[in-house]
VEXDREN-2710 file (C-alpha; in Angstrom, 1 decimal):
% VEXDREN-2710
k/r/px/py/pz
1/MET/-0.1/-0.3/-0.3
2/LYS/1.3/3.9/-1.0
3/LEU/1.1/5.5/2.2
4/ALA/0.5/9.4/2.1
5/LYS/2.9/11.9/3.2
6/GLU/1.6/12.5/6.6
7/ILE/1.6/8.6/7.2
8/LYS/5.0/8.3/6.5
9/GLU/6.2/11.4/8.2
10/LEU/4.7/9.8/11.4
11/GLY/6.9/6.9/10.9
12/LYS/9.9/9.2/10.5
13/LYS/9.4/11.1/13.6
14/PHE/8.5/7.7/15.6
15/LYS/10.9/5.3/13.8
16/THR/12.4/3.5/16.9
17/GLU/9.4/3.7/18.9
18/ILE/7.5/2.0/16.2
19/LYS/10.1/-1.0/15.7
20/GLU/10.2/-1.9/19.2
21/PHE/6.3/-1.7/19.2
22/GLU/6.5/-4.3/16.3
23/LYS/9.2/-6.4/17.7
24/ALA/7.6/-6.6/20.9
25/LEU/4.2/-7.8/19.4
26/LYS/6.4/-10.5/18.1
27/GLU/8.3/-11.2/21.3
28/TYR/5.2/-12.2/23.7
29/ASP/2.7/-14.5/23.3
30/ARG/0.2/-12.9/25.9
31/ILE/-0.9/-9.6/25.2
32/VAL/-3.4/-7.7/27.3
33/ILE/-4.9/-4.4/25.6
34/PHE/-5.7/-1.4/28.2
35/ARG/-7.2/1.7/28.2
36/HIS/-9.0/4.6/30.4
37/ILE/-11.9/4.4/32.6
38/MET/-15.5/5.3/31.4
39/PRO/-14.4/4.5/27.9
40/ASP/-15.3/7.0/25.2
41/TYR/-15.8/5.9/21.5
42/ASP/-11.9/6.5/21.0
43/ALA/-11.0/4.8/24.0
44/LEU/-12.9/1.7/23.0
45/GLY/-12.5/1.9/19.0
46/THR/-8.7/1.9/19.5
47/GLN/-8.4/-1.1/22.4
48/MET/-10.9/-3.2/19.4
49/GLY/-9.5/-2.1/16.4
50/LEU/-6.1/-3.2/17.9
51/TYR/-7.1/-6.3/19.2
52/THR/-8.6/-7.1/15.5
53/PHE/-5.6/-6.3/14.2
54/LEU/-3.7/-8.5/16.5
55/LYS/-6.0/-11.3/16.2
56/GLU/-5.9/-11.4/12.7
57/ASN/-2.3/-11.3/12.2
58/PHE/-1.3/-13.2/15.1
59/PRO/-3.7/-16.3/15.7
60/ASN/-1.5/-17.9/17.7
61/LYS/-1.0/-15.6/20.4
62/THR/-3.7/-14.7/23.4
63/ILE/-5.1/-11.4/23.4
64/LYS/-7.2/-9.8/25.7
65/VAL/-9.1/-6.7/26.3
66/VAL/-9.7/-5.3/29.9
67/GLY/-11.8/-2.5/31.5
68/ASP/-15.3/-1.6/32.4
69/ASN/-17.9/-1.8/29.6
70/HIS/-19.7/1.3/29.0
71/VAL/-23.3/1.3/29.5
72/ALA/-24.6/2.4/25.9
73/PHE/-22.2/1.4/23.6
74/THR/-21.4/-2.3/24.6
75/PRO/-23.2/-4.0/23.2
76/ARG/-24.5/-2.1/20.3
77/LEU/-20.8/-0.7/19.1
78/PHE/-18.5/-2.6/21.2
79/PRO/-18.1/-6.4/22.4
80/GLU/-18.3/-6.9/26.3
81/MET/-14.6/-6.8/27.8
82/ASP/-13.0/-9.9/28.9
83/LYS/-13.1/-10.9/32.8
84/LEU/-9.7/-12.0/33.8
85/SER/-8.6/-13.8/37.2
86/ASP/-5.6/-12.4/38.9
87/SER/-3.4/-15.4/37.9
88/PHE/-3.8/-14.5/34.2
89/PHE/-1.6/-11.9/35.3
90/ASP/1.0/-14.0/36.9
91/GLU/2.8/-15.3/33.9
92/PRO/4.7/-12.8/31.5
93/PHE/2.6/-10.6/29.3
94/LEU/2.7/-7.7/27.1
95/ALA/0.6/-4.5/28.3
96/ILE/-0.6/-2.2/25.5
97/ILE/-2.3/1.3/26.8
98/CYS/-4.1/2.8/24.9
99/ASP/-5.7/6.5/25.5
100/VAL/-4.3/7.5/28.7
101/SER/-2.1/9.7/29.7
102/ASN/-1.6/8.8/34.2
103/LYS/-2.0/5.2/35.7
104/SER/-4.5/6.4/37.8
105/ARG/-7.3/6.6/34.8
106/ILE/-6.3/3.1/33.7
107/ALA/-9.1/1.0/34.1
108/ASP/-7.3/-2.0/35.0
109/PRO/-4.5/-1.5/37.6
110/ARG/-2.9/-4.8/37.0
111/PHE/-1.1/-3.8/33.7
112/GLU/1.4/-2.9/36.6
113/LYS/2.4/-6.5/36.3
114/ALA/3.2/-6.5/32.6
115/ALA/6.8/-7.5/31.5
116/LYS/6.8/-4.7/29.2
117/ILE/4.5/-1.5/28.7
118/LEU/4.1/0.0/25.4
119/LYS/2.0/3.7/25.4
120/VAL/0.0/5.5/22.6
121/ASP/-2.1/8.4/23.3
122/HIS/-3.0/11.6/22.0
123/HIS/-3.2/13.3/25.3
124/PRO/-0.7/15.9/26.7
125/LYS/1.9/13.4/28.7
126/VAL/1.1/13.7/32.7
127/GLU/3.6/10.9/34.0
128/GLU/6.2/8.1/32.4
129/PHE/5.0/4.9/33.3
130/ALA/5.7/2.7/29.7
131/ASN/9.1/1.3/28.4
132/VAL/7.9/2.5/24.6
133/ASP/6.0/5.7/24.5
134/ILE/4.3/6.7/21.3
135/VAL/2.4/10.2/22.1
136/ASP/1.5/12.6/19.6
137/THR/-0.5/15.7/21.0
138/SER/-1.5/16.9/17.1
139/MET/-3.7/13.6/16.8
140/ALA/-7.3/13.8/16.9
141/ALA/-7.7/10.5/18.5
142/ALA/-5.7/7.6/19.9
143/ALA/-7.4/5.7/17.1
144/GLU/-5.5/7.7/14.2
145/LEU/-2.1/7.5/15.8
146/MET/-2.9/3.7/16.4
147/VAL/-3.7/3.2/12.5
148/SER/-0.7/5.3/11.2
149/ILE/1.9/3.1/13.7
150/ILE/0.6/0.0/12.2
151/LEU/0.7/1.0/8.6
152/ASN/4.5/1.9/9.4
153/PHE/5.4/-1.5/10.8
154/LYS/7.7/-3.2/8.2
155/GLY/6.0/-6.7/8.4
156/LYS/3.1/-7.5/6.2
157/TYR/-0.2/-7.6/7.7
158/VAL/-3.5/-7.2/7.1
159/LEU/-6.1/-4.8/8.1
160/SER/-9.7/-5.9/7.8
161/GLU/-12.5/-4.3/7.4
162/LYS/-13.7/-5.2/10.7
163/ALA/-10.6/-3.6/13.0
164/ALA/-11.1/-0.2/10.4
165/HIS/-14.8/-0.4/11.7
166/TYR/-13.7/0.2/15.5
167/PHE/-10.9/2.2/14.3
168/TYR/-13.0/5.0/12.4
169/ILE/-15.4/4.6/15.1
170/GLY/-12.8/6.1/17.6
171/ILE/-11.3/9.0/15.2
172/VAL/-14.5/9.8/14.3
173/GLY/-15.6/10.2/18.0
174/ASP/-12.5/11.9/19.2
175/SER/-12.5/14.2/16.0
176/GLY/-16.3/15.4/16.5
177/ARG/-16.9/14.1/13.1
178/PHE/-14.0/16.0/11.7
179/GLN/-15.1/19.1/13.2
180/TYR/-12.5/19.5/15.7
181/SER/-9.6/21.8/15.3
182/SER/-7.3/18.9/15.7
183/THR/-8.4/17.3/12.5
184/SER/-5.7/17.6/10.2
185/ALA/-4.4/16.5/6.8
186/HIS/-3.2/13.3/8.5
187/THR/-6.5/12.4/10.0
188/PHE/-8.1/12.2/6.6
189/ALA/-5.0/10.3/5.3
190/VAL/-5.9/7.3/7.9
191/ALA/-9.7/7.8/7.3
192/SER/-8.8/7.2/3.6
193/VAL/-7.3/4.2/4.3
194/LEU/-10.0/2.7/6.5
195/ILE/-12.4/3.8/4.3
196/LYS/-10.9/1.8/1.1
197/CYS/-11.2/-1.0/3.8
198/GLY/-14.4/-1.5/2.8
199/ILE/-16.4/-0.1/5.8
200/ASN/-20.0/1.0/5.6
201/LEU/-19.9/4.5/6.8
202/ASN/-24.2/4.6/7.1
203/GLU/-23.8/1.5/9.6
204/ILE/-21.3/2.9/11.5
205/TYR/-22.8/6.2/11.7
206/GLY/-26.4/4.8/12.5
207/LYS/-24.8/2.9/15.4
208/MET/-23.1/5.7/16.8
209/TYR/-25.8/8.3/17.0
210/LEU/-29.0/5.8/17.5
211/LYS/-31.4/7.8/20.1
212/GLN/-34.1/6.1/22.0
213/ILE/-37.5/7.8/22.8
214/ASP/-36.5/8.3/26.1
215/ASP/-33.5/9.9/24.9
216/LEU/-36.0/12.8/24.3
217/ALA/-36.7/13.4/27.7
218/VAL/-33.2/14.2/28.4
219/THR/-32.7/16.4/25.8
220/ALA/-35.9/18.6/26.3
221/TYR/-34.9/19.0/30.5
222/ILE/-31.3/20.3/29.3
223/LEU/-32.9/22.8/26.7
224/ASN/-35.3/23.7/29.5
225/ASN/-32.5/23.9/32.3
226/PHE/-29.2/25.1/30.6
227/LYS/-27.7/28.2/31.8
228/VAL/-25.5/30.9/29.9
229/SER/-22.8/32.9/31.8
230/PRO/-22.4/36.7/30.5
231/LYS/-19.0/35.7/28.4
232/GLY/-21.0/32.9/26.7
233/VAL/-20.0/29.6/28.6
234/ALA/-23.2/27.1/28.2
235/TYR/-23.9/24.5/31.1
236/TYR/-26.4/22.5/32.3
237/VAL/-26.8/20.3/35.8
238/LEU/-27.6/16.9/36.0
239/ASP/-27.9/15.9/40.0
240/ASP/-28.1/12.2/41.0
241/LYS/-32.1/12.7/41.5
242/THR/-32.5/13.9/37.7
243/GLN/-30.4/11.7/36.4
244/LYS/-32.6/8.9/38.2
245/ASP/-35.4/10.2/37.1
246/LEU/-34.5/10.5/33.5
247/LYS/-33.4/6.9/33.6
248/ILE/-29.8/7.6/32.5
249/THR/-26.2/6.7/34.1
250/THR/-23.5/9.7/35.0
251/GLU/-21.8/8.7/31.8
252/ARG/-24.6/9.2/30.0
253/GLY/-25.3/12.7/31.5
254/LYS/-22.6/14.0/29.4
255/GLU/-23.8/12.5/25.9
256/ASN/-25.9/16.2/25.0
257/VAL/-23.2/18.3/26.1
258/ASN/-22.7/19.2/21.6
259/LEU/-26.1/20.3/21.8
260/PHE/-24.7/23.9/22.4
261/SER/-21.5/23.4/19.6
262/ASN/-22.9/25.8/17.1
263/ILE/-25.2/28.2/18.8
264/GLU/-23.9/31.8/18.3
265/GLY/-23.4/33.7/20.8
266/ILE/-21.9/30.5/22.9
267/ASN/-18.2/30.3/23.3
268/ILE/-17.7/27.2/25.4
269/TRP/-20.0/24.5/26.5
270/CYS/-20.2/22.0/29.2
271/SER/-22.3/19.3/31.0
272/ILE/-21.9/18.9/34.8
273/THR/-23.3/15.7/36.4
274/GLU/-23.2/14.4/39.7
275/ASP/-21.2/11.0/40.3
276/THR/-22.5/9.1/43.5
277/ASP/-19.4/6.7/43.1
278/PRO/-18.9/6.0/46.7
279/LYS/-14.9/5.9/46.0
280/GLU/-15.1/9.2/44.5
281/PRO/-18.4/11.1/45.0
282/CYS/-17.8/14.5/42.4
283/TRP/-19.3/16.4/40.1
284/ARG/-18.0/15.4/36.3
285/ILE/-17.6/17.9/34.1
286/SER/-17.3/18.0/30.3
287/ILE/-15.8/20.5/28.5
288/ARG/-16.0/21.9/24.6
289/SER/-14.9/24.5/22.8
290/ARG/-15.0/26.1/19.3
291/GLU/-11.7/28.1/19.9
292/TYR/-10.9/29.0/23.5
293/VAL/-7.7/26.4/24.8
294/ILE/-9.8/25.2/27.9
295/ASN/-7.5/22.3/29.2
296/GLY/-5.6/24.6/31.3
297/VAL/-8.7/25.4/33.4
298/ALA/-9.5/21.9/33.3
299/ALA/-6.3/21.1/34.8
300/GLU/-7.1/23.5/37.6
301/PHE/-9.9/21.2/38.6
302/GLY/-8.7/17.9/38.5
303/GLY/-8.8/17.1/34.6
304/GLY/-7.2/17.8/31.8
305/GLY/-7.2/17.0/27.7
306/HIS/-7.1/18.6/24.7
307/LYS/-7.3/22.3/23.5
308/GLN/-11.1/22.4/23.0
309/ALA/-12.3/19.1/24.5
310/SER/-11.4/18.5/27.9
311/GLY/-12.8/16.8/31.5
312/ALA/-12.6/18.2/34.9
313/LYS/-14.2/17.8/38.1
314/ILE/-15.6/19.9/41.1
315/THR/-16.5/18.1/44.7
316/THR/-19.4/20.2/45.4
317/LEU/-21.5/22.4/43.5
318/ALA/-20.3/25.5/45.4
319/GLU/-17.1/25.2/43.2
320/LEU/-19.1/25.7/40.1
321/PRO/-18.8/29.5/40.1
322/LYS/-15.4/29.6/40.7
323/PHE/-15.3/27.0/37.7
324/ILE/-17.5/28.9/35.3
325/GLU/-16.0/32.3/36.2
326/ALA/-12.3/30.3/34.9
327/LEU/-13.7/30.0/31.8
328/ASP/-15.4/33.0/31.1
329/ALA/-11.8/34.7/31.9
330/LEU/-10.8/32.6/28.6
331/VAL/-13.0/34.5/26.2
332/LYS/-12.1/38.0/25.2
END
């Protein structure tokens, strides 16, 4: 396959790391693929795309995927994760960690038992924990980076329609259907390769954005209860009681955040959803922006992420005014 120059350039940038990545895949007979907690399209798309690629090209190896299942995407878009006993991790294995920059957010802590750790991510680096790091913050999605890595392998491999299907979901999800500023010529070059694998775009988009009738009640609630700050920061709050009344989970509470993405006068938009998990009770915030860099504010409030798409959290709603003020300060 003739590669686009953007994909070749990435291969040159990470020449040594990609060589080590491919060597590790050949060396280890047991491979476990990890990603972050509360997975999104990209985390799951990258994980399952890589799993499928490895199963099809290394059929004699033991390949596993771990982490929490998604309340809506499983099994509509992705199969259930493997449930592994602790004893499975007692024998040497290769850990591949996708789409996460800090250890505390990796969905299964048993990655630390790995004989070797590879990491592929597009978030700003937070801490060192991998033997091989391939991190590129210019990528729209981890799936985009993973496909580019695979295309730069020296061996002859098959990238099937099934693997491409999962990878494409990851790219579409984290690029906002190719609308976010992180979308680049490289993103489209990778998407072009995946489309040539024979994926069905109508099927993918149909499943990704399928809504239920009950979802209309959630949308109606948000449209009737959102607020907008003086500088055009739109936000809605879903406490635990409201989530129960609307029959949604904390994860699903943020799914409507982009209702405000193309509204004149709205510069930054957020969802604020209560999480009553006894391990870490808090209010989880998803932040999006058309042009303002928001990840600095996200970092101030216990989170982080990309320039126009980040996450944060606050302990109580008493902190919300301060958070909105911090976002307001970004708007010129």
